[in-house]
N, C-alpha and C positions, 0 to 999 in steps of 0.2 A: 493455234493461236499466238498471239506476240508474248514475245518475253516479258513484259509488265505486269500480262495475268496469270502467266507460270510461275513466276515468282511471288505475286500476290497469294496464288493456290497451295504453292507450297509454304509460305509462311502460316496461313490458316491450318493447314495439317498442321503442322509442328508444334502451334500453340494448342492446338486442339488435344495431340498425344500426350503432350506436358502436363496438361489440366486435369488429364483422365487420370494420369498415373498418380500414384502415393508419391509423399516426400520421403523416399528410404533414407536418406543420407540424415534427415532430422528423428527421423523414427527409432524408437528405443525397442532394444528387445528385451522380452521380458517373459526370458523361457523358463524353465522350471530346473527342477534338481532329480537325479538318475534318484529312481524307484531300487526296493530293495534294499534298507538299511534306514541309517537313523540321519539322513541329509534333511540339512535346513537351509533356506534360502534367508542369507543375511544381508545386510548392507556391508560395503568394505571400511565403511567410515566405523562401523559398530567394533571392527576387529582392531583398532588403531594403528592403521596403515594408512597414511598420508597418500593423496593421490599421486605424488610424484613417482613415490614408493613403486604403486599398483601401479600405474603406470606401464613399468617396466617387466611385468609379469604377465605375460598375456594369459597364463592356465587362472589369474586369480580375477582378472576381470578384461576379458581381451573383445568384450563387445562395449564394452565402456558404458553401462549404464548402472554401474553405483553398486549391483548386487552380485554375489557370489553364493557359493553352493559350499557347505563346510559340514565334517564329521569327524564327531569326536574321535581322538586316538583313542584305542583301548585302554585302561587304564588310567585315562585323562580327569581331570576333577570334576566330577559330576554336578557338582553346583551352579553351575551354569556360565561359570566367570569363563574368560577364554584361556584356553589351556592347549595343551597340542592338540592340534586338530588336522585333519585332511582338506583342503581344498580342490575346487575346479572351479570353471565360469558356467554359470545357470545358462545352458546353450540347447538343454535337452527339450524336444517340441512335445508337444503332446499326440497322443493318439489320431 
């Protein structure tokens, strides 16, 4: 095969592979929260944390999907207003 045909064939193979693979960088992780407990998946925004602050805390929203898991700290206000809580990013995958 001559050089031009090999280059054309290589280009077609690369294009076919890139079309077949999902756009991973654009996908958002919608993982869950840990089981066993009262973990809740909430938006980071609902906690009153700005995106600038959230970007510096990897365990809050490391996958940058705008969601996190919270667990009300024992003795915190049970009325539903955000009091003391433990958080971790929603990276738990299903079974």
